[in-house]
N, C-alpha and C positions, 0 to 999 in steps of 0.2 A: 244253312239258307233252309227253309219248308221249302222239301219239293215234290211234285209231287207225277206221279210217274205212273203213265196209264198208257191198253195195245186193246188195236184193234184181239178180236177174239179171230175169225174165219183169216186161216188163207193167211194167218198175225202168229196168234201165240198156241192155234186150233193145229195137229198137222193135220194132215188130208184128208185123216177119216174121225174129224170134227171136232177129234179126242185135245185134252191136256194131258202128258205123255208126264210117267210117273216121275221125272229127271227135275222135265218144267217142273214140276209141283215142291220135288224142292228142294231149288234153285227160288224155287221165290222164297215161301217162305222161312227158308234162308236168308232173307230180306230184306223180309220182313218183319226178322224175327231182330236185324241189324239196329231196326227204329225205323223204318226206311215205308215208304208209304206208296202203296201200289192202288191200282184199277182196272173200271176196262169201258170201253164205250165202243156196241160194237149196235146190228139192225138186230136181232134175239129180240128176244122178250127176255119174264122174270125167271120165266116157267120157266125156261133152259139152260137161261144162264146161271140158274142159282145149283144149281144139281151139277151142274164142266163147272166148277169155282169149288164144286165144295169136299175139302180137305184144304180146304187153300186159307187164310187169318187174312182176309183184304178187308183193311180199316180205311176207303173210303167211300162211298155210295157206289155203283155202279154207274157209267152210262148203257138205256135200253133206245132199241126202233129209232135209234139213227138220232136220238139229243130230245127222244120227244117226252122222256121223264131217266129218275134218274131213282137209283134201289136205295134205299141203306138195307146192307144183308140182316145185321146185327139186332138195330128196329123192326124189324119187318116191315117194311113203311116203305111205295111211291114215296117223296119229292117229287121238289119246282117240274108239277105236269103239265106240259102247252097242249088246250085242248086245239082244235074246231073252234071256229066262231060261229054263229049262226050260219049264218050268211053262204058265207064262206060249202057248211059241210049241207047244207042244202043243193048244191050248185053241185057240189062233181058229183055228189052222191048221188042226182036226177044222171048224170053224167052218166056209172056206170050202170046205170037199172039199165040206157040204152044201150047200151055196150055187151047185155048179155047178165050182167053180176056175177065176174068171174071174181076173185081174187077171197080175200080174208079182212074184215075189217075189227080192229081191239076198240075196245073201247075202260078206258077207268070211272066207276061208278064209286061212293061207299070205302075207295081206297083199294079192289078189286078192280085187274081186268078178265077182261071175258072175251069173247073172238069167233065172232061167227059168221056165214058165209050164204049163201044162197046153195050153191051148187059148182057142182066139183068137174065140169066142161072141160079148165083147162088143162092139160097133163099130167100138171104137176100136185095137183090135190091133194089126191087120194091121199099120191107119198107121204106128201106136206104131212093133211090129216097125217096116215097110223106110223108114219115114225116121230111122232111127236109124242102121243099116244101112249103109244109104244115106248118107248125108251125114256119119254120123262113126262109125264100120265095126263096132259097138258088138254084144256076141255076145250070143248067145240061146241058152240049152238047153230042149227039152222034154223033159217029162217023164212018164212016163203018171198017174201021180199027183203030189200033194206033199208026202206020209205019204215020198215017198223024202228027205227036204230032212230031213230031221228029226230029222239027224247031221253038217247044216250048217253057223252061222253063220249065225241068222238078225236080219237087221238092217233088214228095212225091206217097207213090201208095199203096191203101187202101182196099184189099181185104178177107170177111168172109164166111165162112162155117164151118164148119164138119175138125174138123182133119184133115183126112186121107182125103177130097179133098182140103186140103189148100199145106198135108207135099209132097208129087209128086216138083211141085212149088217152091218150098221151098232149096227143095237136089239141085235143082237147080240152086239157083240162087242164093246157098249160099256165095260159092267160089270167086259172079265174083268183081276184085277190083276194088274199091271204093261208094261203099254202103253199108248200113248200117240196116238188117234186125228186127224187134218186130215183133217173134210173141209170144201168153198168149191169155188164155184163154177171152172169153166176160163176160162185169160184170155184161151186163142185164141178156144173154143169153146164162148159161157153155155149154152148150152141141155145141158153136159153138165159134171160136179160130181165132186170128185178124192176118192177118199177112205184116205187113207194111215195106216200107222200106221210103228210103231219103237216101240223102250222107252220107258218115263215116262219115263227116264233121258237122253234123248237131244231137243231140240229147238235151235232155233237163239238160245237166254238162258243154257244151261249150256253148250252146245258156244265163246259168244263171252263167258261166264266167265272157260271154260277157260285162252281166244288172253288176255288182260287176267290171267291168272294169271303165263299162264308165258312170254308176252315183254315183262312190266310196262306193259301201257298202263293209264294213268292214264285215258283218256278216251275215248266208244264214241261218234258220230256214223254214223249211222245211216240209211236208205234202203230206203222200199219203198215196194208198194202194194197187196196182199192182207191176208188175212186172218193166217194161215199168217207174216208180217211183221211178229205181235204181242211174238210171245214178243220178240225183236229190240228192237222197240222200246221195254219195256221196264224192255230192258238195257239204254243207248242212256245217254245226258249228256244227245242232242238226237237228237229224230228227227223224218225231214224225210220228208213221202206225196207221189210227185206229183201235176199235177194230175188224171188219169182212174185213182187209187188209189178205194178201196175207200174211199164216203162214213164205216162206221165204224172204215177204219184211218188215218181226217183228224183226229176225233174225238181220239188217241190221242197227233198228228202234235205241234211244236217247232212246226212250218208249212206247207206247202204251193207249191212249186217246180213247176217245169215238165211238159209233155210226155214218155211218157217217148219220146214220137217227136218230141221236141224237144232231144235231148240232156239231157235235164233233172241231171241227176247230176255230169257232168262237167262240167259248164258257174256248177252249184253250186258243183266241186276244184276253176272254172280262177279263176273270182274271188275264192277267199278266197286264190290266189301272185300 
């Protein structure tokens, strides 16, 4: 049976330094060398994921930005992209501007991902920019207003701050038709939350469904730790939560395996061969 093994990154495949350990890389390559299929499904963008997976022979497109797009690493191109509808884009950007325009806006135009920001007023913004630029060479473009991006193909929005700061924007935008919102606690900094927005058609569920239909997979085995992994678990035939996962995630899992700091996903796959 042709099976897709697919894992979340942060808190699952990555250790607490947000890296894939050398042992995990070794075990994953051994698993792939046996003719198995492996990929990842993450909230991260291609700029970071491609570097994180360097040295691992991933043989299925990776799911990015919680299902917004999949990226074929061998072909070096985006596939199955979900953009905001024009109506949803206008309403959402209008509310973000009223809120002070925090966060980051992602657009894919002509097979190129661009990241825009208006200010760095949220506490994590400058840290995020500096880390991504220094570690992954990611580029950010500052705009005077997000209204400048109205003609772009908007695919994703991400804003990290305290729950109290995020909640008002969440309440103002949660009922906008055509978008889907992920609102969950930060894996690395529990005092902060993530507010992530995409098209209503974009989800880890739909992205994996597309991979099944287009690559002939008959079975899906998934791994995760956070609430944004529940759609991934829903599409999976078997779903495994790491020991450090949220309790709600464990409740939806087939079983609980070791911690992300113990190479749990790679160790699990190694036992299969």
